[in-house]
Each structure stands twice: as C-alpha cells, then as structure tokens.
C-alpha positions as CSV (number, residue, x, y, z in Angstrom):
1,M,21.1,-24.8,99.2
2,T,23.5,-22.4,100.7
3,A,27.1,-21.9,99.7
4,T,28.2,-23.9,102.7
5,D,26.0,-26.9,101.5
6,I,27.9,-27.1,98.2
7,P,30.4,-30.0,98.4
8,A,34.0,-29.0,97.9
9,P,35.6,-30.4,94.8
10,A,37.7,-33.5,95.4
11,P,41.4,-32.6,95.9
12,V,43.7,-33.4,93.0
13,P,46.0,-36.2,94.1
14,A,49.5,-35.1,94.8
15,A,52.2,-36.4,92.5
16,P,54.4,-39.1,94.1
17,A,57.6,-38.1,95.7
18,H,60.4,-38.9,93.4
19,G,62.0,-41.5,95.6
20,E,58.7,-43.4,95.9
21,L,59.0,-44.6,92.3
22,H,62.5,-46.1,92.3
23,G,62.0,-49.1,94.5
24,P,58.8,-50.5,92.9
25,V,60.0,-49.9,89.4
26,L,63.5,-51.4,90.0
27,A,62.0,-54.4,91.7
28,W,59.5,-54.9,88.8
29,F,62.4,-54.7,86.3
30,E,64.3,-57.4,88.1
31,Q,61.4,-59.7,87.7
32,H,60.1,-58.7,84.2
33,A,63.0,-57.4,82.1
34,R,63.2,-59.0,78.7
35,D,66.4,-61.0,78.0
36,L,67.7,-58.9,75.1
37,P,71.1,-59.4,73.6
38,W,72.2,-55.8,74.0
39,R,71.5,-56.1,77.8
40,R,73.9,-59.0,78.3
41,P,77.3,-58.3,79.8
42,D,79.1,-59.6,76.6
43,A,77.3,-57.1,74.4
44,G,79.8,-54.3,75.2
45,A,79.5,-50.7,74.3
46,W,79.4,-51.3,70.6
47,G,76.5,-53.8,70.9
48,V,74.6,-51.2,73.0
49,M,75.3,-48.5,70.4
50,V,74.2,-50.7,67.5
51,S,71.0,-51.5,69.3
52,E,70.2,-47.9,70.0
53,F,70.6,-46.9,66.4
54,M,68.4,-49.8,65.2
55,L,65.7,-49.4,67.8
56,Q,64.9,-45.8,66.8
57,Q,61.3,-46.0,65.5
58,T,61.6,-49.8,65.1
59,P,60.2,-52.5,67.3
60,V,62.4,-55.0,69.1
61,S,61.0,-58.0,67.1
62,R,62.2,-56.5,63.8
63,V,65.6,-55.4,65.2
64,L,66.6,-58.7,66.8
65,P,67.6,-60.8,63.7
66,V,69.3,-57.8,62.0
67,Y,71.2,-57.0,65.2
68,E,72.5,-60.5,65.5
69,Q,73.6,-60.6,61.9
70,W,75.2,-57.2,62.2
71,L,77.3,-58.0,65.2
72,A,78.3,-61.4,63.7
73,R,79.7,-59.5,60.7
74,W,81.0,-56.4,62.4
75,P,81.8,-57.3,66.1
76,R,83.9,-54.1,66.5
77,P,83.5,-50.5,65.2
78,A,86.7,-50.9,63.1
79,D,85.2,-53.9,61.3
80,L,82.3,-51.8,60.0
81,A,84.5,-48.7,59.4
82,A,86.7,-50.8,57.1
83,E,83.8,-51.4,54.7
84,A,82.0,-49.2,52.3
85,P,79.0,-47.3,53.7
86,G,76.9,-49.0,51.1
87,E,77.5,-52.3,52.8
88,A,75.9,-50.9,56.0
89,V,72.9,-49.9,53.9
90,R,72.8,-53.4,52.4
91,A,73.0,-55.1,55.8
92,W,70.3,-52.8,57.2
93,G,67.8,-54.7,55.2
94,R,64.2,-53.7,55.7
95,L,64.5,-52.1,59.1
96,G,63.4,-48.8,57.6
97,Y,64.9,-45.3,57.9
98,P,68.1,-46.5,56.2
99,R,69.9,-43.2,56.8
100,R,70.5,-44.6,60.3
101,A,72.8,-47.2,58.7
102,L,74.9,-44.4,57.1
103,R,75.1,-42.6,60.5
104,L,76.1,-45.7,62.3
105,H,78.8,-46.3,59.7
106,G,80.0,-42.7,60.2
107,A,80.1,-43.2,63.9
108,A,82.1,-46.4,63.5
109,V,84.6,-44.5,61.3
110,A,85.0,-41.7,63.9
111,I,85.4,-44.3,66.7
112,A,88.1,-46.0,64.7
113,E,89.9,-42.8,63.8
114,R,89.5,-40.8,67.1
115,H,89.2,-43.4,69.8
116,G,91.4,-46.3,68.9
117,G,88.4,-48.4,67.9
118,D,86.7,-48.3,71.3
119,V,83.3,-46.6,71.9
120,P,84.2,-43.7,74.2
121,D,82.8,-43.7,77.7
122,D,82.8,-39.9,77.9
123,H,79.4,-38.4,77.3
124,A,80.7,-35.3,75.5
125,Q,82.8,-37.5,73.2
126,L,79.8,-39.7,72.5
127,L,77.7,-36.7,71.7
128,A,80.4,-35.5,69.2
129,L,80.1,-38.7,67.1
130,P,78.3,-38.5,63.8
131,G,74.7,-39.5,64.1
132,V,74.7,-39.5,67.9
133,G,72.3,-37.1,69.5
134,E,71.2,-36.3,73.1
135,Y,69.3,-39.5,73.6
136,T,71.8,-41.9,72.1
137,A,74.7,-40.4,74.0
138,A,72.9,-40.7,77.3
139,A,71.7,-44.2,76.5
140,V,75.2,-45.6,75.6
141,A,76.8,-43.9,78.6
142,S,74.1,-45.3,80.9
143,F,73.6,-48.8,79.5
144,A,77.1,-49.6,78.4
145,Y,79.1,-47.8,81.1
146,G,76.7,-47.5,84.1
147,Q,76.8,-43.8,84.2
148,R,74.2,-41.4,85.7
149,H,72.4,-39.6,82.8
150,A,68.7,-38.8,82.1
151,V,67.7,-41.2,79.3
152,L,64.5,-39.8,77.7
153,D,62.9,-41.9,75.0
154,T,59.2,-42.0,74.1
155,N,58.5,-44.7,76.6
156,V,60.2,-43.0,79.5
157,R,58.6,-39.7,78.7
158,R,55.1,-41.3,78.8
159,V,55.8,-43.0,82.2
160,F,57.0,-39.8,83.7
161,A,54.1,-37.8,82.2
162,R,51.5,-40.1,83.7
163,S,53.1,-41.1,87.0
164,V,54.4,-37.6,88.0
165,T,52.9,-34.9,85.8
166,G,49.4,-36.5,85.7
167,V,48.8,-36.2,82.0
168,Q,48.1,-39.0,79.6
169,Y,50.7,-38.2,77.0
170,P,53.9,-36.2,76.9
171,P,54.4,-33.3,74.4
172,N,55.2,-34.2,70.8
173,A,58.8,-33.0,71.3
174,T,60.9,-33.2,74.4
175,T,60.7,-30.1,76.5
176,A,63.1,-28.4,79.0
177,A,60.6,-29.2,81.8
178,E,60.8,-32.9,80.9
179,R,64.6,-32.8,81.0
180,R,64.4,-31.1,84.5
181,L,62.0,-33.7,85.7
182,A,64.1,-36.6,84.4
183,R,67.2,-35.2,86.1
184,A,65.3,-34.7,89.3
185,L,64.1,-38.4,89.2
186,L,67.6,-39.8,88.8
187,P,68.8,-41.8,91.8
188,G,72.0,-40.4,93.3
189,D,74.0,-43.6,92.8
190,A,75.3,-44.0,89.2
191,S,74.7,-47.7,88.8
192,T,71.2,-47.4,90.3
193,A,70.5,-44.5,88.0
194,A,71.6,-46.6,85.0
195,R,69.2,-49.4,86.1
196,W,66.5,-46.9,86.7
197,A,66.9,-45.6,83.1
198,A,66.5,-49.2,81.7
199,A,63.7,-50.0,84.1
200,S,61.5,-47.0,83.4
201,M,62.0,-47.5,79.7
202,E,60.9,-51.2,80.0
203,L,57.9,-50.2,82.0
204,G,56.8,-47.9,79.2
205,A,57.4,-50.5,76.6
206,L,55.6,-53.3,78.3
207,V,53.0,-51.9,80.7
208,C,52.5,-48.1,80.4
209,T,52.0,-48.3,76.7
210,A,50.6,-45.6,74.5
211,R,47.3,-47.4,74.1
212,N,45.7,-50.1,76.3
213,E,47.9,-49.4,79.3
214,E,47.8,-52.3,81.8
215,C,47.5,-50.5,85.1
216,G,46.8,-53.8,86.9
217,R,50.3,-54.9,86.1
218,C,52.0,-51.6,86.9
219,P,54.2,-51.5,90.1
220,I,53.5,-47.8,90.6
221,A,49.7,-47.7,89.8
222,S,48.9,-46.8,93.4
223,R,51.2,-43.8,93.1
224,C,50.5,-42.7,89.5
225,A,49.2,-39.1,89.4
226,W,47.3,-39.7,86.2
227,R,45.5,-42.8,87.4
228,L,44.7,-41.2,90.8
229,A,43.2,-38.2,89.0
230,G,40.8,-40.5,87.2
231,K,42.8,-40.8,84.0
232,P,41.8,-37.4,82.5
233,A,41.8,-37.6,78.7
234,H,44.5,-35.9,76.7
235,D,43.6,-33.3,74.1
236,G,44.1,-36.0,71.5
237,P,45.4,-39.5,71.1
238,P,49.1,-40.1,70.5
239,R,50.2,-39.4,66.9
240,R,49.7,-42.4,64.8
241,G,52.5,-43.5,62.5
242,Q,52.3,-42.4,58.9
243,T,50.7,-44.7,56.4
244,Y,53.2,-46.5,54.3
245,A,51.4,-47.9,51.2
246,G,51.8,-45.5,48.3
247,T,54.1,-43.1,50.0
248,D,57.6,-42.0,48.9
249,R,58.9,-44.1,51.7
250,Q,57.5,-47.2,50.1
251,V,59.0,-46.3,46.8
252,R,62.4,-45.6,48.3
253,G,62.2,-49.0,50.0
254,K,61.5,-50.8,46.8
255,L,64.3,-48.9,45.0
256,L,66.8,-49.7,47.8
257,A,65.7,-53.4,47.8
258,V,66.8,-53.7,44.2
259,L,70.2,-52.1,44.9
260,R,70.8,-54.2,48.0
261,E,70.3,-57.4,46.1
262,A,72.5,-56.3,43.2
263,V,76.2,-57.3,43.1
264,A,76.9,-54.8,40.2
265,P,75.6,-51.3,39.4
266,V,71.9,-51.3,38.4
267,P,70.6,-49.7,35.2
268,Q,67.8,-47.2,35.4
269,A,65.4,-49.6,33.7
270,A,65.7,-52.1,36.6
271,L,64.7,-49.3,39.0
272,D,61.9,-48.1,36.8
273,A,60.3,-51.6,36.9
274,V,59.6,-51.4,40.6
275,W,57.1,-48.5,40.5
276,D,54.8,-47.4,37.7
277,E,54.3,-43.7,38.5
278,P,57.4,-42.0,37.0
279,V,57.2,-38.6,38.8
280,Q,57.0,-40.2,42.3
281,R,59.7,-42.8,41.3
282,A,62.0,-40.0,40.2
283,R,61.4,-38.0,43.3
284,A,62.1,-41.0,45.5
285,L,65.3,-41.8,43.6
286,D,66.5,-38.2,43.8
287,G,65.9,-38.2,47.5
288,L,68.0,-41.4,48.0
289,V,70.8,-39.8,46.0
290,A,70.5,-36.5,48.0
291,D,70.6,-38.5,51.3
292,G,73.8,-40.3,50.2
293,L,72.1,-43.7,50.2
294,V,72.5,-44.2,46.4
295,E,75.3,-43.2,44.2
296,P,74.6,-42.3,40.5
297,L,77.2,-43.4,37.9
298,D,77.7,-42.6,34.2
299,G,75.5,-44.4,31.8
300,G,72.4,-44.3,33.9
301,L,73.7,-46.7,36.4
302,Y,73.2,-46.7,40.2
303,R,74.8,-48.4,43.2
304,L,75.0,-48.3,47.0
305,P,77.7,-45.7,48.1
306,L,81.3,-46.8,48.2
307,A,82.5,-43.8,50.1
C-alpha cells in the first residue's frame, strides 16, 4: 500500500455558527420550560434573587417548598432584613450549605439600607451586594430585568462545552475562554439574550445532563460539535458530590437542626447528644461558630445568631 492509498482521516466536524443555536434552543424552551414560581411575572426581582441563592448546589425539588414558605414570610427584602439572621438560618431548614441563608440575609439588609428596599437593576450594584457573585448578579439582571449578560452556571457551561467546544465536560472552574465564548454566544437583543440564558440553562438541566444525556431530545443534536465528533470521552467523569454520611457536614446539620427547633438557648448537653464522637462534634460546632451560624453564650449555651 502506497502513501496515496492510505485513507485520509475523517475531518473533525466544525463547531456550529453561534447564531445557529439560538433559534432551536429558544423554540425548544418555549415548549418544554418548567413552570417554576421564580419564572412567573409576579415573582419579581426579589423572588428571582431568593431562588438563585437557594438553587446553588441544590435541586429544584428540594428548593420549591422552602422557596414558597420563604416568600410567604418575607415577600420583600425589608421584611427579611428586619429579622435576626438566625431566623434566616432557621427558615433555611435542610437545604444545606446554610451560610447561603446568612448571605441572603446580608443582601436583604444592604438592599433595604442602600436601595430603598428594591433589588437594584444595575449589574454593578448587584455585584456589590453581600453574597452576590459574578453568576448571581448576571442571573438576577437577566432573569428579573431582562438584561443582556452571560449567565454561566454548570448546566450552561456543559451545553456550551459540548455543542460548541466539542468536549464532554467543562473545566472544574470557569475559565476566561468560557466567559469569552458565553459573551460571543449572546444574542444582540437584550430580551432575547435573557431568554437565551434561561433556555440554555434549562437545556443543560433537562436534556444535556452530566450523565445519561438525551441527545434524541436535544434541539441542537444535529449541530452539536461533541456529538458530531463521536462523543469523545473526557479525561474523567464529572466530579461526584462528596459523600455525606459521617462527614463534618452531617454533624453540622444535626447540630443546626437542634438549634432550629429550639425557642430558647440550647445547653451543650443537648448538642452533645446528637453525635457520639466528641472530637468531630467539637470541630463541627467550632466551625458553625466561626461561620457565624451559631452564637455561643455564657454558661455553655448556644443559639442561632441575633445580629
């Protein structure tokens, strides 16, 4: 066989032009978007902000009941700001990562003090709020105010990695290249860009999932660079969540559960009863105190923070 007889390698499929993705994804979203309370017109910017805090690392099914109770109790930022931060921790329940409750309370206080009780529509002002980072500021500005911002959560990053970059999973942390790609993919019209942000996020949540992706249901499967390349395997699977049983996170959750149920300061003995191993229990309690989630009092008593 001569060199001329050796078949040339198959060409790598070209990534789709950016504009080719918008129409199919937006049309799919119109048909398949979930009816979630924070997407409804009456949710307002505060409802959107609350949802974004709660949905971080937490599935929709767990967030829904807590979200409804939260908005019924605190329909405006000023309502939450008027209460002790410990009440936010109490109402957070078992959503996990309870420092988010303190950060949301801090954001509510700042909104009440700096913005007359209204969630600001300016991206820079949103970013200046306690507990609000790059993603949350962009999400609130987009979903609540219909602005044009790149909204990059894990689901969106995975959709872009596969459909445009041609890799199975995005990097562990958001890169400058991903931000450039997300900005390049934004439709020019602000309201369309806001819908695109929600639609691409929903596509990653429902179809282009981390495992068991459903390409047969995907509106851009015929354009997806990763699928057209034969779905080359990533160096490794996406990171699995940390185990929970026996960890300090579990101990912290048990300690907080006692304090959330209490109407008065709790003695050390009541906290000791929830976990047998004293070193781990003490470490978990010290961590809760250091994080501002628990306030120690004289006499070996503990409570949720009042300030």
